[in-house]
PyMOL Python script that loads the backbone (N, CA, C, O; Angstrom):
from pymol import cmd

cmd.read_pdbstr("""\
ATOM      1  N   MET A   1       4.539  20.529  24.185  1.00  0.00           N
ATOM      2  CA  MET A   1       5.476  19.538  23.671  1.00  0.00           C
ATOM      3  C   MET A   1       6.313  20.159  22.556  1.00  0.00           C
ATOM      4  O   MET A   1       5.821  20.937  21.738  1.00  0.00           O
ATOM      5  N   THR A   2       7.540  19.805  22.550  1.00  0.00           N
ATOM      6  CA  THR A   2       8.407  20.279  21.477  1.00  0.00           C
ATOM      7  C   THR A   2       9.085  19.088  20.845  1.00  0.00           C
ATOM      8  O   THR A   2       9.189  18.022  21.453  1.00  0.00           O
ATOM      9  N   GLY A   3       9.541  19.269  19.639  1.00  0.00           N
ATOM     10  CA  GLY A   3      10.230  18.186  18.949  1.00  0.00           C
ATOM     11  C   GLY A   3       9.593  17.920  17.606  1.00  0.00           C
ATOM     12  O   GLY A   3       8.531  18.454  17.287  1.00  0.00           O
ATOM     13  N   SER A   4      10.256  17.086  16.820  1.00  0.00           N
ATOM     14  CA  SER A   4       9.775  16.816  15.470  1.00  0.00           C
ATOM     15  C   SER A   4       8.727  15.716  15.433  1.00  0.00           C
ATOM     16  O   SER A   4       8.047  15.559  14.419  1.00  0.00           O
ATOM     17  N   ASN A   5       8.574  14.950  16.508  1.00  0.00           N
ATOM     18  CA  ASN A   5       7.611  13.851  16.519  1.00  0.00           C
ATOM     19  C   ASN A   5       6.300  14.235  17.198  1.00  0.00           C
ATOM     20  O   ASN A   5       5.645  13.391  17.810  1.00  0.00           O
ATOM     21  N   VAL A   6       5.920  15.496  17.094  1.00  0.00           N
ATOM     22  CA  VAL A   6       4.686  15.957  17.727  1.00  0.00           C
ATOM     23  C   VAL A   6       3.622  16.130  16.655  1.00  0.00           C
ATOM     24  O   VAL A   6       3.837  16.787  15.637  1.00  0.00           O
ATOM     25  N   LYS A   7       2.461  15.517  16.913  1.00  0.00           N
ATOM     26  CA  LYS A   7       1.335  15.682  15.998  1.00  0.00           C
ATOM     27  C   LYS A   7       0.322  16.604  16.644  1.00  0.00           C
ATOM     28  O   LYS A   7       0.148  16.600  17.863  1.00  0.00           O
ATOM     29  N   ARG A   8      -0.337  17.386  15.825  1.00  0.00           N
ATOM     30  CA  ARG A   8      -1.375  18.292  16.304  1.00  0.00           C
ATOM     31  C   ARG A   8      -2.658  18.012  15.530  1.00  0.00           C
ATOM     32  O   ARG A   8      -2.668  18.006  14.299  1.00  0.00           O
ATOM     33  N   ASP A   9      -3.724  17.783  16.260  1.00  0.00           N
ATOM     34  CA  ASP A   9      -5.032  17.558  15.649  1.00  0.00           C
ATOM     35  C   ASP A   9      -6.042  18.446  16.352  1.00  0.00           C
ATOM     36  O   ASP A   9      -5.842  18.869  17.490  1.00  0.00           O
ATOM     37  N   LYS A  10      -7.124  18.717  15.651  1.00  0.00           N
ATOM     38  CA  LYS A  10      -8.188  19.514  16.241  1.00  0.00           C
ATOM     39  C   LYS A  10      -9.400  18.619  16.421  1.00  0.00           C
ATOM     40  O   LYS A  10      -9.854  17.982  15.471  1.00  0.00           O
ATOM     41  N   VAL A  11      -9.928  18.567  17.644  1.00  0.00           N
ATOM     42  CA  VAL A  11     -11.110  17.786  17.978  1.00  0.00           C
ATOM     43  C   VAL A  11     -12.173  18.793  18.396  1.00  0.00           C
ATOM     44  O   VAL A  11     -12.164  19.276  19.529  1.00  0.00           O
ATOM     45  N   GLY A  12     -13.083  19.107  17.489  1.00  0.00           N
ATOM     46  CA  GLY A  12     -14.050  20.161  17.769  1.00  0.00           C
ATOM     47  C   GLY A  12     -13.310  21.475  17.897  1.00  0.00           C
ATOM     48  O   GLY A  12     -12.617  21.884  16.965  1.00  0.00           O
ATOM     49  N   GLN A  13     -13.441  22.149  19.036  1.00  0.00           N
ATOM     50  CA  GLN A  13     -12.733  23.406  19.279  1.00  0.00           C
ATOM     51  C   GLN A  13     -11.468  23.185  20.091  1.00  0.00           C
ATOM     52  O   GLN A  13     -10.774  24.141  20.437  1.00  0.00           O
ATOM     53  N   LEU A  14     -11.165  21.931  20.396  1.00  0.00           N
ATOM     54  CA  LEU A  14     -10.023  21.607  21.244  1.00  0.00           C
ATOM     55  C   LEU A  14      -8.831  21.195  20.384  1.00  0.00           C
ATOM     56  O   LEU A  14      -8.943  20.291  19.555  1.00  0.00           O
ATOM     57  N   ALA A  15      -7.700  21.849  20.579  1.00  0.00           N
ATOM     58  CA  ALA A  15      -6.473  21.483  19.875  1.00  0.00           C
ATOM     59  C   ALA A  15      -5.717  20.481  20.739  1.00  0.00           C
ATOM     60  O   ALA A  15      -5.498  20.716  21.927  1.00  0.00           O
ATOM     61  N   VAL A  16      -5.320  19.361  20.136  1.00  0.00           N
ATOM     62  CA  VAL A  16      -4.655  18.289  20.876  1.00  0.00           C
ATOM     63  C   VAL A  16      -3.262  18.082  20.300  1.00  0.00           C
ATOM     64  O   VAL A  16      -3.092  17.969  19.086  1.00  0.00           O
ATOM     65  N   GLU A  17      -2.269  18.033  21.178  1.00  0.00           N
ATOM     66  CA  GLU A  17      -0.899  17.718  20.776  1.00  0.00           C
ATOM     67  C   GLU A  17      -0.499  16.399  21.418  1.00  0.00           C
ATOM     68  O   GLU A  17      -0.782  16.166  22.593  1.00  0.00           O
ATOM     69  N   TYR A  18       0.147  15.549  20.665  1.00  0.00           N
ATOM     70  CA  TYR A  18       0.597  14.280  21.210  1.00  0.00           C
ATOM     71  C   TYR A  18       1.803  13.797  20.429  1.00  0.00           C
ATOM     72  O   TYR A  18       2.022  14.197  19.286  1.00  0.00           O
ATOM     73  N   ALA A  19       2.584  12.929  21.062  1.00  0.00           N
ATOM     74  CA  ALA A  19       3.792  12.405  20.430  1.00  0.00           C
ATOM     75  C   ALA A  19       3.408  11.423  19.335  1.00  0.00           C
ATOM     76  O   ALA A  19       2.620  10.505  19.560  1.00  0.00           O
ATOM     77  N   ALA A  20       3.962  11.618  18.165  1.00  0.00           N
ATOM     78  CA  ALA A  20       3.648  10.764  17.029  1.00  0.00           C
ATOM     79  C   ALA A  20       4.348   9.414  17.121  1.00  0.00           C
ATOM     80  O   ALA A  20       3.987   8.482  16.404  1.00  0.00           O
ATOM     81  N   SER A  21       5.332   9.298  17.983  1.00  0.00           N
ATOM     82  CA  SER A  21       6.081   8.049  18.078  1.00  0.00           C
ATOM     83  C   SER A  21       5.303   6.965  18.820  1.00  0.00           C
ATOM     84  O   SER A  21       5.659   5.789  18.747  1.00  0.00           O
ATOM     85  N   THR A  22       4.244   7.353  19.532  1.00  0.00           N
ATOM     86  CA  THR A  22       3.451   6.359  20.246  1.00  0.00           C
ATOM     87  C   THR A  22       2.423   5.762  19.309  1.00  0.00           C
ATOM     88  O   THR A  22       2.149   6.307  18.240  1.00  0.00           O
ATOM     89  N   SER A  23       1.860   4.648  19.713  1.00  0.00           N
ATOM     90  CA  SER A  23       0.852   4.000  18.885  1.00  0.00           C
ATOM     91  C   SER A  23      -0.553   4.516  19.198  1.00  0.00           C
ATOM     92  O   SER A  23      -1.534   3.997  18.667  1.00  0.00           O
ATOM     93  N   THR A  24      -0.654   5.529  20.053  1.00  0.00           N
ATOM     94  CA  THR A  24      -1.941   6.089  20.427  1.00  0.00           C
ATOM     95  C   THR A  24      -2.447   6.980  19.312  1.00  0.00           C
ATOM     96  O   THR A  24      -1.762   7.911  18.890  1.00  0.00           O
ATOM     97  N   GLY A  25      -3.636   6.696  18.840  1.00  0.00           N
ATOM     98  CA  GLY A  25      -4.248   7.509  17.804  1.00  0.00           C
ATOM     99  C   GLY A  25      -5.155   8.561  18.401  1.00  0.00           C
ATOM    100  O   GLY A  25      -5.425   8.556  19.602  1.00  0.00           O
ATOM    101  N   ILE A  26      -5.621   9.457  17.564  1.00  0.00           N
ATOM    102  CA  ILE A  26      -6.495  10.525  18.036  1.00  0.00           C
ATOM    103  C   ILE A  26      -7.796   9.953  18.590  1.00  0.00           C
ATOM    104  O   ILE A  26      -8.369  10.520  19.520  1.00  0.00           O
ATOM    105  N   ASP A  27      -8.266   8.855  18.043  1.00  0.00           N
ATOM    106  CA  ASP A  27      -9.486   8.229  18.563  1.00  0.00           C
ATOM    107  C   ASP A  27      -9.301   7.761  20.002  1.00  0.00           C
ATOM    108  O   ASP A  27     -10.207   7.897  20.823  1.00  0.00           O
ATOM    109  N   ASP A  28      -8.133   7.211  20.307  1.00  0.00           N
ATOM    110  CA  ASP A  28      -7.841   6.764  21.674  1.00  0.00           C
ATOM    111  C   ASP A  28      -7.779   7.945  22.638  1.00  0.00           C
ATOM    112  O   ASP A  28      -8.227   7.846  23.780  1.00  0.00           O
ATOM    113  N   ILE A  29      -7.225   9.054  22.176  1.00  0.00           N
ATOM    114  CA  ILE A  29      -7.129  10.246  23.020  1.00  0.00           C
ATOM    115  C   ILE A  29      -8.522  10.780  23.338  1.00  0.00           C
ATOM    116  O   ILE A  29      -8.798  11.164  24.474  1.00  0.00           O
ATOM    117  N   VAL A  30      -9.386  10.802  22.351  1.00  0.00           N
ATOM    118  CA  VAL A  30     -10.759  11.276  22.564  1.00  0.00           C
ATOM    119  C   VAL A  30     -11.479  10.360  23.543  1.00  0.00           C
ATOM    120  O   VAL A  30     -12.200  10.832  24.422  1.00  0.00           O
ATOM    121  N   VAL A  31     -11.287   9.055  23.396  1.00  0.00           N
ATOM    122  CA  VAL A  31     -11.932   8.098  24.303  1.00  0.00           C
ATOM    123  C   VAL A  31     -11.442   8.292  25.734  1.00  0.00           C
ATOM    124  O   VAL A  31     -12.235   8.209  26.672  1.00  0.00           O
ATOM    125  N   LEU A  32     -10.155   8.549  25.912  1.00  0.00           N
ATOM    126  CA  LEU A  32      -9.606   8.764  27.250  1.00  0.00           C
ATOM    127  C   LEU A  32     -10.042  10.104  27.843  1.00  0.00           C
ATOM    128  O   LEU A  32     -10.237  10.208  29.054  1.00  0.00           O
ATOM    129  N   ALA A  33     -10.195  11.119  27.009  1.00  0.00           N
ATOM    130  CA  ALA A  33     -10.528  12.454  27.511  1.00  0.00           C
ATOM    131  C   ALA A  33     -12.014  12.624  27.788  1.00  0.00           C
ATOM    132  O   ALA A  33     -12.387  13.495  28.575  1.00  0.00           O
ATOM    133  N   THR A  34     -12.866  11.831  27.175  1.00  0.00           N
ATOM    134  CA  THR A  34     -14.311  12.022  27.316  1.00  0.00           C
ATOM    135  C   THR A  34     -14.794  11.960  28.766  1.00  0.00           C
ATOM    136  O   THR A  34     -15.554  12.842  29.165  1.00  0.00           O
ATOM    137  N   PRO A  35     -14.408  10.984  29.572  1.00  0.00           N
ATOM    138  CA  PRO A  35     -14.887  10.972  30.961  1.00  0.00           C
ATOM    139  C   PRO A  35     -14.450  12.203  31.757  1.00  0.00           C
ATOM    140  O   PRO A  35     -15.198  12.692  32.603  1.00  0.00           O
ATOM    141  N   VAL A  36     -13.253  12.699  31.492  1.00  0.00           N
ATOM    142  CA  VAL A  36     -12.755  13.879  32.188  1.00  0.00           C
ATOM    143  C   VAL A  36     -13.589  15.102  31.812  1.00  0.00           C
ATOM    144  O   VAL A  36     -13.964  15.895  32.675  1.00  0.00           O
ATOM    145  N   VAL A  37     -13.872  15.245  30.536  1.00  0.00           N
ATOM    146  CA  VAL A  37     -14.676  16.370  30.068  1.00  0.00           C
ATOM    147  C   VAL A  37     -16.083  16.290  30.639  1.00  0.00           C
ATOM    148  O   VAL A  37     -16.643  17.308  31.044  1.00  0.00           O
ATOM    149  N   MET A  38     -16.661  15.096  30.680  1.00  0.00           N
ATOM    150  CA  MET A  38     -18.011  14.931  31.227  1.00  0.00           C
ATOM    151  C   MET A  38     -18.039  15.270  32.715  1.00  0.00           C
ATOM    152  O   MET A  38     -18.997  15.879  33.191  1.00  0.00           O
ATOM    153  N   LEU A  39     -17.002  14.884  33.454  1.00  0.00           N
ATOM    154  CA  LEU A  39     -16.927  15.195  34.879  1.00  0.00           C
ATOM    155  C   LEU A  39     -16.871  16.704  35.098  1.00  0.00           C
ATOM    156  O   LEU A  39     -17.578  17.236  35.953  1.00  0.00           O
ATOM    157  N   ILE A  40     -16.039  17.387  34.334  1.00  0.00           N
ATOM    158  CA  ILE A  40     -15.940  18.839  34.446  1.00  0.00           C
ATOM    159  C   ILE A  40     -17.274  19.486  34.110  1.00  0.00           C
ATOM    160  O   ILE A  40     -17.696  20.428  34.780  1.00  0.00           O
ATOM    161  N   LYS A  41     -17.937  18.988  33.079  1.00  0.00           N
ATOM    162  CA  LYS A  41     -19.239  19.533  32.689  1.00  0.00           C
ATOM    163  C   LYS A  41     -20.258  19.366  33.812  1.00  0.00           C
ATOM    164  O   LYS A  41     -21.005  20.297  34.110  1.00  0.00           O
ATOM    165  N   GLU A  42     -20.297  18.204  34.429  1.00  0.00           N
ATOM    166  CA  GLU A  42     -21.249  17.950  35.508  1.00  0.00           C
ATOM    167  C   GLU A  42     -20.957  18.822  36.726  1.00  0.00           C
ATOM    168  O   GLU A  42     -21.883  19.323  37.365  1.00  0.00           O
ATOM    169  N   LEU A  43     -19.671  19.006  37.053  1.00  0.00           N
ATOM    170  CA  LEU A  43     -19.317  19.859  38.189  1.00  0.00           C
ATOM    171  C   LEU A  43     -19.694  21.315  37.928  1.00  0.00           C
ATOM    172  O   LEU A  43     -20.177  22.007  38.824  1.00  0.00           O
ATOM    173  N   LEU A  44     -19.473  21.773  36.706  1.00  0.00           N
ATOM    174  CA  LEU A  44     -19.869  23.139  36.362  1.00  0.00           C
ATOM    175  C   LEU A  44     -21.381  23.299  36.403  1.00  0.00           C
ATOM    176  O   LEU A  44     -21.882  24.326  36.860  1.00  0.00           O
ATOM    177  N   TRP A  45     -22.113  22.296  35.931  1.00  0.00           N
ATOM    178  CA  TRP A  45     -23.572  22.339  35.956  1.00  0.00           C
ATOM    179  C   TRP A  45     -24.076  22.385  37.404  1.00  0.00           C
ATOM    180  O   TRP A  45     -24.983  23.155  37.719  1.00  0.00           O
ATOM    181  N   LEU A  46     -23.499  21.576  38.273  1.00  0.00           N
ATOM    182  CA  LEU A  46     -23.882  21.571  39.679  1.00  0.00           C
ATOM    183  C   LEU A  46     -23.603  22.931  40.319  1.00  0.00           C
ATOM    184  O   LEU A  46     -24.428  23.446  41.074  1.00  0.00           O
ATOM    185  N   PHE A  47     -22.456  23.504  40.020  1.00  0.00           N
ATOM    186  CA  PHE A  47     -22.105  24.818  40.544  1.00  0.00           C
ATOM    187  C   PHE A  47     -23.088  25.874  40.062  1.00  0.00           C
ATOM    188  O   PHE A  47     -23.505  26.730  40.842  1.00  0.00           O
ATOM    189  N   LEU A  48     -23.465  25.825  38.785  1.00  0.00           N
ATOM    190  CA  LEU A  48     -24.409  26.789  38.227  1.00  0.00           C
ATOM    191  C   LEU A  48     -25.776  26.661  38.887  1.00  0.00           C
ATOM    192  O   LEU A  48     -26.395  27.668  39.228  1.00  0.00           O
ATOM    193  N   VAL A  49     -26.248  25.440  39.070  1.00  0.00           N
ATOM    194  CA  VAL A  49     -27.544  25.210  39.702  1.00  0.00           C
ATOM    195  C   VAL A  49     -27.534  25.723  41.142  1.00  0.00           C
ATOM    196  O   VAL A  49     -28.509  26.322  41.596  1.00  0.00           O
ATOM    197  N   CYS A  50     -26.443  25.490  41.854  1.00  0.00           N
ATOM    198  CA  CYS A  50     -26.343  25.958  43.244  1.00  0.00           C
ATOM    199  C   CYS A  50     -26.337  27.478  43.322  1.00  0.00           C
ATOM    200  O   CYS A  50     -26.839  28.046  44.293  1.00  0.00           O
ATOM    201  N   LEU A  51     -25.779  28.146  42.318  1.00  0.00           N
ATOM    202  CA  LEU A  51     -25.787  29.606  42.308  1.00  0.00           C
ATOM    203  C   LEU A  51     -27.168  30.156  41.987  1.00  0.00           C
ATOM    204  O   LEU A  51     -27.599  31.144  42.581  1.00  0.00           O
ATOM    205  N   LEU A  52     -27.858  29.523  41.057  1.00  0.00           N
ATOM    206  CA  LEU A  52     -29.165  30.039  40.643  1.00  0.00           C
ATOM    207  C   LEU A  52     -30.271  29.673  41.613  1.00  0.00           C
ATOM    208  O   LEU A  52     -31.207  30.450  41.802  1.00  0.00           O
ATOM    209  N   PHE A  53     -30.182  28.510  42.228  1.00  0.00           N
ATOM    210  CA  PHE A  53     -31.233  28.029  43.113  1.00  0.00           C
ATOM    211  C   PHE A  53     -30.652  27.609  44.473  1.00  0.00           C
ATOM    212  O   PHE A  53     -30.638  26.420  44.793  1.00  0.00           O
ATOM    213  N   PRO A  54     -30.173  28.576  45.278  1.00  0.00           N
ATOM    214  CA  PRO A  54     -29.552  28.207  46.552  1.00  0.00           C
ATOM    215  C   PRO A  54     -30.543  27.595  47.552  1.00  0.00           C
ATOM    216  O   PRO A  54     -30.123  26.890  48.470  1.00  0.00           O
ATOM    217  N   VAL A  55     -31.831  27.847  47.393  1.00  0.00           N
ATOM    218  CA  VAL A  55     -32.832  27.304  48.303  1.00  0.00           C
ATOM    219  C   VAL A  55     -32.957  25.786  48.135  1.00  0.00           C
ATOM    220  O   VAL A  55     -33.314  25.086  49.082  1.00  0.00           O
ATOM    221  N   ALA A  56     -32.664  25.276  46.936  1.00  0.00           N
ATOM    222  CA  ALA A  56     -32.805  23.858  46.656  1.00  0.00           C
ATOM    223  C   ALA A  56     -31.810  23.016  47.464  1.00  0.00           C
ATOM    224  O   ALA A  56     -32.021  21.815  47.633  1.00  0.00           O
ATOM    225  N   ILE A  57     -30.743  23.620  47.959  1.00  0.00           N
ATOM    226  CA  ILE A  57     -29.729  22.882  48.716  1.00  0.00           C
ATOM    227  C   ILE A  57     -30.226  22.573  50.126  1.00  0.00           C
ATOM    228  O   ILE A  57     -29.895  21.533  50.695  1.00  0.00           O
ATOM    229  N   ILE A  58     -31.017  23.479  50.681  1.00  0.00           N
ATOM    230  CA  ILE A  58     -31.471  23.345  52.085  1.00  0.00           C
ATOM    231  C   ILE A  58     -32.475  22.236  52.243  1.00  0.00           C
ATOM    232  O   ILE A  58     -32.955  21.990  53.349  1.00  0.00           O
TER     233      ILE A  58
END
""", "prot")
cmd.dss("prot")
cmd.show_as("cartoon", "prot")
cmd.util.cbc("prot")
cmd.orient("prot")
């Protein structure tokens, strides 16, 4: 994002950029992003388990 109305915040190790002109706060962004992050985490965990224990799939 470019422009003067861009806010940048850091959430843990994640840098977040969002338009300051909206009424969305950083708390709302974290709430919206949490399910996506959890889904990615679960998919990565499943992939890791399948690599380490391929016999468990059969």
